[in-house]
N, C-alpha and C positions, 0 to 999 in steps of 0.2 A: 487301443486298449487304452483305457479309463486310467489315467493318473491317477496315483496317492500320493499327497503332498507330504503323509510319514509312511515309517515304514512297519507302521504296528502290524504283527499276526492279525489275519481275520478270521472268524468263525465259518463256517461253510456253507451258511445264507450269504453271507456279504462275498464270498469266494465265489457263489452262485452268480449275484448278482453285478461282479465285477467282469464276469467271462461270459457269461450267458450261457454257463455250461449247468445242466440242474445239479441241485445235489445228490440226487439219486446216481447222476452219471459220473460223478465227480467218486461218489463211494464203489462205483464201477472199473471207473479207470485206476483206482488205488488196489482193487482186487485184483486187475489182472497186471499191475505191476508196471502199468504208464504213469503213475505218479506217486511218489515216495508217499509211505505213510507219513503221516503228519505228526510233528508232538500233539500230545492232547494236555487240557488243563487237568487239575488235580480232580474236576468233577466230572472229566473224560470227554470234554468236547474239542474237538479239531480244532486247530489252530494254521492254518495256511500264511507261509512268508511271502514275499515276492517274488522268489523263485517258483514257487508251487504254482501260482497267479499266473507267471509268465508261462509255466508249462501246461497249463489250462487254456490258456490263448492259444499255444502253439498246435494243442490238441484237437480243439473245438475251430480253427481255421484248416486243419491237415483233415477234419469229418467234413468238413462245408467244402473242400474238395473231393471228397469221395473217396480218400486213402482208405485202405480197411484197417484195422485195430493192428494185424501184425507190420505192416508196412508204418504204420505210426511206430510201432517200436524200434523199428528201423531207423525212422529220421530222427525221431528223440535220442538214440545212439549217436549218430550223426553229428544230429545239433550240440550233445553237451560235449563231443569231442574235439576237442578246436585244433587237433591233429588229422581231423579227416581230408578226406581229398574229395572237392565236390565233383568230381567223375563218379564217386559211388551215389549222390546225393539227386544227379542229374540222370544215372542210370534208373534209380526208381523210378524218377518223374516221368520219362518216356515210357515206362514199363506200364504207369498207371495211364500212360496218355491213349497207348495201343489196346490196355485193355476196356477203356470209356469208348475207343473208336468200336472195337467188337461188339459191344453193349447197343451202341448206338445203332449198330448197324441191325445188330438183332431185332430192337425196338420199331426200327424202321419196316421191317420186314413183316412184326406182326400186326404194325399198323395199317400196313397195305394189304393184307390177308382180310382184314376186319373190314377195311373199309368195302373191297371185292364182296365180302358175303354180306354188309349192309346194302350194297347195290344189289344183290339179286335177291334180298328179302324184301318182299312187297310191302311189307310192316302194316297189316290191315288185320281185319278180322278171320282171313283165315288160317288153318293151321300150318299151313305147309310154311317152314321155315327153315331157310339153306344153312343158316347159323346156328340151330341144333343139330342140325343133320349131320353138318361138319364137325360137329364137336364129340358126336357121336359114332365119326369116322367109320370103318369099315367093322364097328361090331355089331349094327344092325342089319340085318339083311332086308334087301331093299324094301321087301313090303311093309317094314316099322317105319320107313322114311316118313315124314308127316307129307310130304310134298308128293307120296303117292297115294295116298289114302285118297278115301272118296271125298273127302270136304273141299275138293277146286272150289 
């Protein structure tokens, strides 16, 4: 976190610069209720205090780790509750790890399938393309397959 020598509230542009969260996302987080609506100047400009800037850092880090907005809301509630149980925080983290592992497995399966299809494709001037045929699946009759056409 970038340190601020004074605790003077900052505008949305400065909050964005300090946290690496775009102004658009700051407004989005406010809309979702993750970040309380800040006080405004007489001319309507938002003013973010240190608590708001710290909350934005928290949200940014949680997003960097892939937590969903719903999970971030729960984590923020736990973070703000000094009587929380660390078991509740750990449970969310462990559930997120399991979800990440499932996504990684699914991505690895996609990668294997695409590698297999790419190996089957000649990648030349012929129309035959096992990749397109696989994407079409059983939707095409065998005669429509580019690998069964007369252009071999």
